[in-house]
TIMAR-34831 format. One line per 5 residues: for each residue x, y, z of C-alpha. Coordinates in steps of 0.2 Angstrom, whole numbers, plus 5000, padded with zeros to 4 digits. Layout:
N
X/Y/Z | ...
This chain:
808
5000/5001/4999 | 5016/5013/5005 | 5022/5009/4989 | 5007/5013/4979 | 5006/5028/4986
5023/5033/4984 | 5020/5029/4966 | 5006/5039/4964 | 5015/5056/4973 | 5029/5052/4963
5018/5055/4946 | 5008/5067/4952 | 5027/5078/4955 | 5032/5073/4938 | 5034/5089/4927
5018/5087/4916 | 5026/5086/4898 | 5028/5099/4887 | 5014/5104/4873 | 5015/5104/4857
5019/5121/4851 | 5010/5128/4834 | 5026/5126/4824 | 5028/5108/4829 | 5012/5104/4822
5017/5115/4805 | 5032/5103/4803 | 5023/5087/4807 | 5010/5093/4795 | 5026/5096/4782
5033/5077/4787 | 5017/5067/4782 | 5014/5078/4766 | 5030/5075/4761 | 5031/5058/4761
5013/5055/4752 | 5019/5066/4740 | 5035/5055/4739 | 5025/5041/4740 | 5013/5046/4726
5029/5052/4714 | 5036/5029/4717 | 5033/5021/4706 | 5033/5004/4715 | 5016/5009/4725
5005/4997/4728 | 4985/4999/4730 | 4985/4997/4750 | 4998/5009/4750 | 4988/5021/4742
4974/5017/4754 | 4983/5019/4771 | 4990/5038/4761 | 4972/5041/4758 | 4965/5039/4776
4982/5050/4781 | 4979/5062/4772 | 4959/5064/4776 | 4966/5062/4793 | 4977/5077/4792
4965/5086/4781 | 4953/5086/4797 | 4964/5091/4808 | 4968/5107/4797 | 4952/5111/4798
4949/5112/4815 | 4964/5120/4815 | 4958/5133/4803 | 4940/5134/4812 | 4951/5135/4831
4959/5149/4824 | 4942/5159/4817 | 4936/5157/4832 | 4950/5165/4841 | 4952/5179/4828
4928/5184/4829 | 4932/5190/4847 | 4951/5201/4844 | 4943/5209/4829 | 4926/5214/4837
4937/5222/4853 | 4947/5232/4839 | 4930/5239/4832 | 4925/5244/4849 | 4942/5255/4851
4935/5265/4835 | 4948/5272/4821 | 4966/5275/4825 | 4968/5291/4829 | 4975/5304/4812
4994/5310/4811 | 4997/5324/4820 | 4984/5314/4834 | 4985/5303/4849 | 4975/5293/4860
4978/5288/4878 | 4994/5275/4883 | 4982/5263/4887 | 4971/5262/4874 | 4987/5262/4861
4994/5248/4870 | 4977/5237/4868 | 4978/5241/4850 | 4994/5237/4846 | 4991/5221/4856
4976/5216/4847 | 4984/5222/4831 | 4997/5209/4834 | 4988/5194/4838 | 4977/5197/4824
4991/5196/4814 | 5000/5184/4820 | 4983/5173/4818 | 4979/5178/4799 | 4996/5171/4796
4993/5156/4804 | 4976/5153/4794 | 4984/5158/4780 | 5000/5144/4783 | 4986/5131/4786
4976/5139/4770 | 4991/5134/4761 | 4995/5116/4770 | 4976/5111/4768 | 4978/5115/4747
4993/5105/4745 | 4981/5088/4755 | 4965/5091/4745 | 4976/5092/4731 | 4988/5074/4735
4969/5067/4741 | 4963/5072/4721 | 4978/5063/4713 | 4979/5048/4728 | 4959/5042/4720
4963/5047/4703 | 4979/5034/4703 | 4969/5023/4714 | 4956/5020/4701 | 4968/5019/4686
4977/5002/4696 | 4960/4997/4698 | 4955/5001/4681 | 4970/4992/4676 | 4969/4976/4686
4951/4973/4677 | 4958/4977/4659 | 4971/4962/4660 | 4970/4946/4657 | 4980/4932/4666
4980/4915/4665 | 4966/4907/4659 | 4961/4886/4664 | 4961/4884/4645 | 4981/4886/4644
4988/4871/4644 | 4999/4873/4656 | 4989/4881/4669 | 4980/4868/4677 | 4996/4857/4679
5004/4869/4690 | 4988/4868/4700 | 4987/4855/4702 | 5005/4851/4709 | 5002/4867/4720
4987/4859/4727 | 4995/4841/4730 | 5010/4852/4738 | 4997/4858/4749 | 4986/4841/4754
5006/4834/4757 | 5010/4847/4770 | 4993/4845/4777 | 4995/4824/4779 | 5014/4828/4785
5007/4842/4798 | 4993/4832/4806 | 5004/4813/4806 | 5019/4825/4815 | 5007/4834/4827
4995/4816/4829 | 5012/4805/4834 | 5021/4819/4843 | 5005/4820/4856 | 5003/4802/4858
5022/4801/4866 | 5016/4804/4881 | 5006/4792/4893 | 4986/4796/4892 | 4985/4808/4875
4978/4793/4867 | 4964/4791/4880 | 4960/4811/4883 | 4958/4814/4865 | 4945/4799/4864
4934/4805/4881 | 4934/4824/4871 | 4930/4817/4855 | 4915/4807/4864 | 4912/4823/4872
4908/4836/4859 | 4901/4822/4849 | 4887/4821/4864 | 4887/4839/4865 | 4884/4839/4846
4867/4828/4846 | 4860/4836/4858 | 4862/4853/4853 | 4855/4847/4836 | 4842/4834/4844
4833/4851/4853 | 4834/4859/4834 | 4824/4845/4827 | 4813/4846/4845 | 4811/4866/4842
4807/4866/4826 | 4793/4852/4827 | 4785/4862/4843 | 4783/4878/4834 | 4779/4871/4817
4765/4860/4828 | 4751/4870/4825 | 4757/4875/4808 | 4759/4858/4803 | 4738/4852/4807
4733/4866/4794 | 4729/4879/4806 | 4733/4898/4804 | 4744/4905/4818 | 4738/4919/4827
4754/4927/4829 | 4764/4919/4814 | 4778/4933/4814 | 4782/4927/4832 | 4786/4911/4824
4795/4915/4809 | 4806/4924/4821 | 4808/4911/4833 | 4809/4897/4819 | 4825/4909/4812
4832/4910/4830 | 4832/4892/4831 | 4839/4889/4815 | 4855/4900/4816 | 4859/4901/4835
4858/4883/4837 | 4867/4877/4822 | 4882/4891/4824 | 4883/4883/4845 | 4886/4867/4839
4898/4876/4824 | 4908/4885/4837 | 4910/4869/4849 | 4917/4858/4836 | 4928/4869/4827
4935/4878/4845 | 4939/4861/4851 | 4948/4853/4834 | 4958/4870/4833 | 4961/4868/4851
4967/4850/4851 | 4985/4851/4845 | 4982/4837/4833 | 4982/4850/4817 | 4998/4864/4812
4998/4879/4806 | 4990/4874/4788 | 4977/4862/4796 | 4973/4877/4809 | 4969/4889/4796
4958/4877/4785 | 4949/4873/4800 | 4947/4892/4804 | 4942/4894/4783 | 4926/4880/4789
4920/4888/4800 | 4918/4905/4790 | 4911/4893/4776 | 4898/4885/4789 | 4892/4900/4796
4888/4908/4779 | 4879/4889/4773 | 4869/4892/4791 | 4865/4910/4788 | 4859/4907/4769
4849/4891/4775 | 4842/4903/4791 | 4834/4916/4779 | 4831/4906/4763 | 4819/4897/4777
4811/4913/4784 | 4807/4923/4765 | 4805/4906/4757 | 4797/4895/4769 | 4798/4878/4759
4789/4868/4774 | 4777/4882/4781 | 4768/4889/4766 | 4757/4899/4779 | 4774/4910/4785
4781/4911/4768 | 4784/4930/4766 | 4787/4928/4745 | 4774/4924/4736 | 4780/4909/4725
4771/4891/4728 | 4778/4877/4735 | 4788/4869/4721 | 4798/4885/4716 | 4800/4890/4736
4809/4872/4737 | 4818/4875/4723 | 4823/4894/4727 | 4829/4886/4745 | 4842/4874/4735
4848/4887/4723 | 4854/4901/4738 | 4859/4888/4750 | 4869/4882/4736 | 4875/4899/4730
4881/4903/4749 | 4891/4886/4748 | 4901/4892/4732 | 4903/4907/4741 | 4910/4903/4756
4920/4888/4746 | 4929/4904/4738 | 4933/4913/4752 | 4942/4895/4759 | 4951/4891/4745
4954/4911/4735 | 4952/4922/4748 | 4961/4912/4762 | 4974/4905/4748 | 4984/4922/4745
4988/4925/4763 | 4985/4909/4774 | 4986/4894/4760 | 4999/4900/4750 | 4993/4894/4736
5002/4900/4719 | 4991/4911/4705 | 4987/4898/4695 | 4978/4889/4708 | 4968/4904/4713
4963/4905/4695 | 4959/4885/4693 | 4947/4889/4709 | 4939/4905/4704 | 4935/4897/4687
4929/4881/4694 | 4917/4889/4706 | 4912/4902/4694 | 4905/4893/4682 | 4890/4883/4693
4890/4899/4703 | 4883/4907/4689 | 4871/4897/4684 | 4865/4898/4704 | 4865/4916/4701
4853/4915/4685 | 4840/4904/4695 | 4840/4915/4707 | 4840/4931/4696 | 4823/4920/4692
4815/4926/4710 | 4814/4942/4706 | 4799/4946/4700 | 4783/4961/4704 | 4770/4958/4707
4757/4971/4709 | 4741/4974/4716 | 4727/4973/4702 | 4739/4959/4696 | 4737/4949/4712
4719/4952/4717 | 4715/4945/4696 | 4708/4964/4690 | 4711/4969/4674 | 4712/4988/4679
4729/4999/4673 | 4743/5000/4685 | 4746/5016/4691 | 4763/5024/4689 | 4772/5022/4703
4768/5001/4702 | 4775/5002/4682 | 4790/5010/4691 | 4793/4996/4705 | 4790/4985/4691
4804/4992/4681 | 4816/4993/4694 | 4816/4974/4699 | 4816/4969/4679 | 4832/4979/4678
4838/4971/4695 | 4834/4953/4685 | 4842/4959/4670 | 4856/4963/4679 | 4859/4948/4690
4858/4937/4674 | 4871/4948/4662 | 4883/4945/4680 | 4879/4926/4679 | 4885/4925/4660
4896/4937/4661 | 4908/4930/4675 | 4911/4914/4673 | 4918/4918/4652 | 4927/4934/4660
4936/4919/4672 | 4936/4905/4657 | 4945/4922/4645 | 4957/4927/4662 | 4951/4942/4666
4952/4935/4685 | 4949/4952/4694 | 4934/4957/4682 | 4927/4941/4685 | 4927/4938/4703
4921/4959/4702 | 4904/4956/4693 | 4900/4941/4702 | 4904/4942/4722 | 4899/4959/4724
4882/4957/4713 | 4879/4939/4724 | 4882/4951/4744 | 4871/4964/4735 | 4858/4954/4735
4862/4945/4753 | 4862/4963/4760 | 4844/4968/4751 | 4838/4951/4755 | 4842/4956/4775
4834/4972/4775 | 4819/4966/4767 | 4816/4954/4779 | 4820/4964/4794 | 4807/4976/4787
4794/4961/4786 | 4797/4956/4801 | 4794/4974/4808 | 4780/4976/4798 | 4772/4958/4803
4774/4962/4823 | 4765/4981/4821 | 4754/4973/4811 | 4752/4959/4826 | 4752/4970/4839
4741/4984/4832 | 4722/4986/4838 | 4712/4985/4824 | 4696/4991/4833 | 4705/5008/4838
4708/5015/4817 | 4718/5032/4823 | 4728/5022/4834 | 4732/5006/4821 | 4734/5020/4808
4748/5030/4818 | 4759/5011/4823 | 4759/5008/4801 | 4771/5022/4803 | 4784/5012/4810
4788/5002/4798 | 4789/5017/4786 | 4804/5023/4798 | 4810/5006/4797 | 4812/5006/4779
4819/5022/4778 | 4834/5018/4792 | 4835/5000/4785 | 4839/5009/4768 | 4853/5022/4777
4860/5009/4781 | 4860/4997/4768 | 4868/5010/4756 | 4885/5012/4764 | 4884/4994/4765
4882/4992/4747 | 4894/5004/4743 | 4906/4995/4753 | 4904/4979/4745 | 4906/4987/4727
4923/4995/4731 | 4921/5009/4742 | 4931/5010/4759 | 4928/5016/4778 | 4938/5034/4771
4928/5032/4758 | 4912/5033/4766 | 4919/5046/4779 | 4926/5058/4765 | 4905/5058/4758
4900/5060/4773 | 4907/5077/4777 | 4901/5081/4760 | 4887/5077/4766 | 4887/5084/4780
4893/5102/4772 | 4877/5105/4762 | 4876/5117/4750 | 4876/5137/4753 | 4862/5149/4747
4869/5166/4751 | 4874/5170/4769 | 4866/5151/4775 | 4873/5134/4771 | 4860/5120/4774
4865/5102/4775 | 4856/5086/4774 | 4859/5083/4793 | 4855/5102/4799 | 4836/5099/4788
4835/5081/4796 | 4842/5089/4813 | 4826/5100/4811 | 4813/5089/4809 | 4820/5076/4824
4820/5092/4836 | 4801/5098/4829 | 4792/5078/4831 | 4800/5077/4849 | 4794/5096/4853
4778/5089/4842 | 4775/5075/4853 | 4779/5084/4870 | 4765/5096/4866 | 4754/5083/4859
4756/5072/4876 | 4754/5087/4887 | 4738/5094/4879 | 4732/5077/4881 | 4737/5076/4897
4728/5093/4902 | 4714/5085/4893 | 4710/5073/4900 | 4718/5075/4921 | 4718/5096/4922
4706/5104/4913 | 4691/5092/4918 | 4696/5097/4937 | 4696/5117/4934 | 4676/5117/4931
4678/5127/4913 | 4665/5120/4898 | 4671/5110/4886 | 4673/5126/4875 | 4682/5133/4888
4694/5117/4888 | 4696/5116/4867 | 4703/5134/4869 | 4716/5133/4882 | 4721/5115/4874
4722/5123/4856 | 4731/5136/4864 | 4745/5128/4872 | 4746/5117/4856 | 4750/5132/4845
4762/5140/4858 | 4771/5123/4860 | 4772/5119/4842 | 4779/5140/4838 | 4791/5134/4853
4799/5119/4844 | 4801/5128/4828 | 4811/5141/4837 | 4820/5128/4844 | 4824/5116/4830
4827/5131/4819 | 4841/5137/4835 | 4847/5121/4835 | 4852/5119/4816 | 4863/5134/4819
4852/5145/4804 | 4856/5164/4807 | 4838/5173/4809 | 4843/5190/4806 | 4845/5186/4788
4827/5179/4789 | 4820/5193/4799 | 4828/5205/4784 | 4817/5194/4770 | 4803/5194/4779
4802/5214/4783 | 4805/5217/4766 | 4793/5204/4760 | 4780/5213/4776 | 4768/5224/4764
4768/5212/4752 | 4763/5198/4763 | 4750/5211/4770 | 4741/5216/4753 | 4743/5199/4747
4738/5189/4763 | 4727/5200/4772 | 4711/5189/4771 | 4723/5174/4781 | 4730/5188/4793
4710/5191/4796 | 4704/5176/4798 | 4721/5170/4809 | 4715/5186/4822 | 4697/5180/4820
4701/5164/4826 | 4711/5170/4841 | 4697/5181/4844 | 4684/5166/4843 | 4698/5157/4856
4700/5170/4870 | 4681/5175/4869 | 4674/5162/4863 | 4656/5168/4858 | 4654/5151/4850
4663/5134/4856 | 4665/5114/4851 | 4646/5107/4852 | 4637/5125/4850 | 4624/5123/4839
4622/5138/4829 | 4615/5145/4813 | 4624/5154/4801 | 4621/5163/4783 | 4628/5150/4776
4620/5136/4787 | 4613/5127/4802 | 4626/5114/4813 | 4636/5110/4826 | 4654/5117/4831
4666/5103/4829 | 4680/5113/4831 | 4689/5133/4832 | 4704/5132/4822 | 4715/5148/4820
4709/5151/4802 | 4692/5142/4800 | 4679/5134/4808 | 4672/5119/4806 | 4653/5114/4808
4645/5100/4803 | 4628/5102/4795 | 4612/5091/4800 | 4619/5082/4784 | 4633/5077/4789
4643/5087/4781 | 4658/5098/4786 | 4655/5117/4784 | 4671/5127/4784 | 4667/5146/4790
4680/5159/4791 | 4683/5165/4807 | 4679/5181/4801 | 4663/5178/4795 | 4661/5173/4813
4665/5190/4821 | 4656/5202/4808 | 4644/5196/4805 | 4628/5190/4815 | 4627/5171/4820
4612/5165/4831 | 4622/5151/4846 | 4605/5143/4851 | 4616/5133/4865 | 4629/5149/4872
4624/5149/4892 | 4612/5136/4891 | 4606/5122/4882 | 4585/5130/4887 | 4576/5135/4872
4557/5140/4865 | 4546/5129/4858 | 4531/5136/4848 | 4515/5126/4839 | 4504/5133/4828
4487/5126/4824 | 4472/5132/4816 | 4453/5125/4820 | 4438/5130/4812 | 4426/5143/4817
4414/5130/4825 | 4426/5123/4838 | 4423/5133/4857 | 4442/5142/4860 | 4441/5139/4875
4440/5119/4874 | 4455/5119/4860 | 4465/5129/4872 | 4462/5116/4885 | 4466/5103/4875
4480/5111/4868 | 4487/5115/4885 | 4485/5096/4893 | 4495/5090/4878 | 4510/5103/4882
4511/5100/4901 | 4510/5080/4897 | 4524/5081/4887 | 4542/5078/4899 | 4555/5087/4886
4544/5102/4891 | 4549/5112/4908 | 4538/5113/4921 | 4544/5132/4925 | 4540/5143/4917
4522/5132/4912 | 4519/5130/4895 | 4503/5140/4890 | 4492/5141/4875 | 4489/5161/4864
4474/5163/4855 | 4481/5173/4840 | 4470/5178/4828 | 4456/5175/4815 | 4462/5169/4802
4453/5167/4784 | 4446/5150/4787 | 4449/5146/4805 | 4455/5150/4823 | 4475/5153/4824
4484/5144/4842 | 4500/5143/4847 | 4506/5131/4860 | 4523/5140/4869 | 4533/5131/4880
4554/5132/4885 | 4561/5115/4880 | 4575/5107/4893 | 4588/5103/4878 | 4585/5113/4862
4594/5099/4852 | 4576/5090/4853 | 4565/5103/4846 | 4561/5095/4830 | 4558/5079/4839
4546/5088/4853 | 4537/5096/4838 | 4534/5082/4830 | 4529/5073/4843 | 4516/5088/4847
4510/5087/4832 | 4505/5070/4833 | 4498/5070/4849 | 4487/5085/4843 | 4480/5077/4830
4476/5060/4840 | 4466/5072/4853 | 4459/5085/4840 | 4453/5067/4832 | 4443/5061/4849
4437/5077/4853 | 4428/5082/4838 | 4437/5098/4834 | 4440/5099/4818 | 4456/5108/4808
4450/5117/4790 | 4459/5120/4776 | 4457/5132/4759 | 4444/5127/4748 | 4439/5131/4730
4422/5126/4723 | 4420/5126/4704 | 4401/5125/4697 | 4399/5121/4680 | 4384/5127/4669
4375/5123/4654 | 4366/5130/4641 | 4352/5124/4631 | 4350/5139/4619 | 4362/5137/4604
4375/5149/4603 | 4371/5165/4592 | 4385/5172/4586 | 4390/5188/4591 | 4404/5201/4593
4419/5199/4603 | 4418/5202/4621 | 4400/5198/4621 | 4388/5182/4629 | 4374/5177/4617
4356/5177/4625 | 4353/5187/4642 | 4372/5192/4639 | 4378/5180/4654 | 4393/5166/4652
4388/5151/4640 | 4399/5143/4650 | 4410/5149/4664 | 4419/5144/4681 | 4410/5152/4699
4422/5152/4712 | 4415/5152/4728 | 4430/5161/4741 | 4423/5158/4758 | 4427/5140/4760
4409/5135/4766 | 4396/5136/4751 | 4402/5118/4747 | 4397/5112/4761 | 4409/5107/4775
4426/5107/4779 | 4438/5097/4770 | 4456/5098/4764 | 4465/5109/4751 | 4457/5100/4737
4444/5105/4722 | 4428/5101/4720 | 4422/5101/4702
């Protein structure tokens, strides 16, 4: 303990290392640039050296940019301080000593920093020029490798040299294994321990594979009975995990024991590691193709192919993965681990690409587009988006088939690098796209499974999750595909820097990162605002005693304020300078005032409606444009649902400027008036008593004030009566009116009270004397009309009271 304390004290008392000065940094940067420039000028440089040089140049470029930003940040307050001191005095004038000393100090420091920035800019220019040269040279070397023709399997001596090399490697493997085995058995007990270990490992592998079979049988037991699973996504994910994890565990146990058994030499251990990679690739292809095509469980199949095609596709993908794994074992490791000569690599590459091309051609046939109209058997025109989708899928299928044909042909012709560049990136790209599609389907099925179908709005919002997941998977797949086709992590980092840089519009620089940051921050603020509104509506506002309209107004006001604050915070987070926007807004304010005055008028009117609340949600209003219930008061317009269940959007300025009848503003009470006319031979007091009984018997009419009957006037053919009362809820006025009219008709029939109607009697007279010709406008004979119509206007001449017709 004492020694530790002494060591800590010695370390604390040791003088700190001298910090690097700016001159030291300039010297180091210059040395790095000189070394890279010397490498560029060399003739025997390799692609790996150029790759490392570009990574060093990008790191140096980032250091220079950071230094420039640091010095620029330091310059800003110095220049502001010098500006605060004012202009220097003219010749013949002086200024206070302290002021002159401060001005001299600031000018000196500004000159030093400005010079340092210029030096850094010069180094940065050298670095960027070197980066461009390195990129061009790498591109040239890569193009040369693709166009260079080497030995081919068709050459007569290539097969012989390749066979001799492979025979030597097999002999080396046999001799190493035999030597290790004999050496390990010199000591007593090694053979027994080896056999026991082999027995234990075999038992573990047997248990793992038995558990795998049992797990798959248990998961597919319901499917084998033909039942539709309630959670197919969960079953598919579980089956994929079982098919991937358990064989991988068995593989790791078996190969790990072989590698550590001590019975294999360096070549044998290299082959064991390569076999592990091969088996991992095959297991991964087996699990993923089983999840997508599901040859044994059509219910869980994500693809639209039939059972026969699903089994074939499953086999093709596993065979294609086997070819890729063997190629990595013999060719990928053949250069470094196995030490095979180039002729052997050419032969192995050609022998693998020929069946690989066949498998890739067959797998490409699985790429087909199925539009919704075709899936449902409809003969409708395909939408433009579906056409673009079909075109993209057909183009991918054509490219895959082109690679399947070109790769073996190039290998046979001796273009080793070109054949590998055409074939393997195509296969790996298909694997990346397939994994992304599987993950998207898994997320979509899980979301669909857990979404509550009874809540339509909630389900619609949950359905947005797969869209965001698809966007995220696309963003992750793009760099993976770029690296497959030759990009390096250094290339990705440089592209990311360009992506973050964005474009400069005037004095404002807009980058995709800033745009994404703006939407993320604004979305978070929007979600928080909506959550706060929900808490207020459910927990807080109901306890305040406010009516529904007041609660809606408070919640709407908080929502507008929250969205405004979220937008301001998002803008400030992205670092946008709002002063320039303010200048532009000031310049356009006059035009906005004239062009958008109607919108501004409606906006201000909406704020007045929310504060003053002459109308609120749920009110029954009568407007010049219609009548209905207020659904929502927005800042620009108010939504009114008419009695025809149509939505009427009324500008808020109309509600402020025009007269509005609000039937339910202060309470739900309203007056009911029912008019009725009775014949002149009825007793008015009897009629009054009957009508009053009808009104008092209805439950929707208040007892205080009590309903009453008015004898309004003597009509043309009847007595005019009115039944008046106050309703408990004016929204039921039409129903109550109908009920009272039905009851009046029933009681009047029982009481013998008649309801008259306007009547016109038509009398037709026939003339027996023959008509004599007369002048126009005169009747023959006595001067009376020969045939005419007499209209009776009192309604009683025709005898009795009738209903609205005419007697002829």
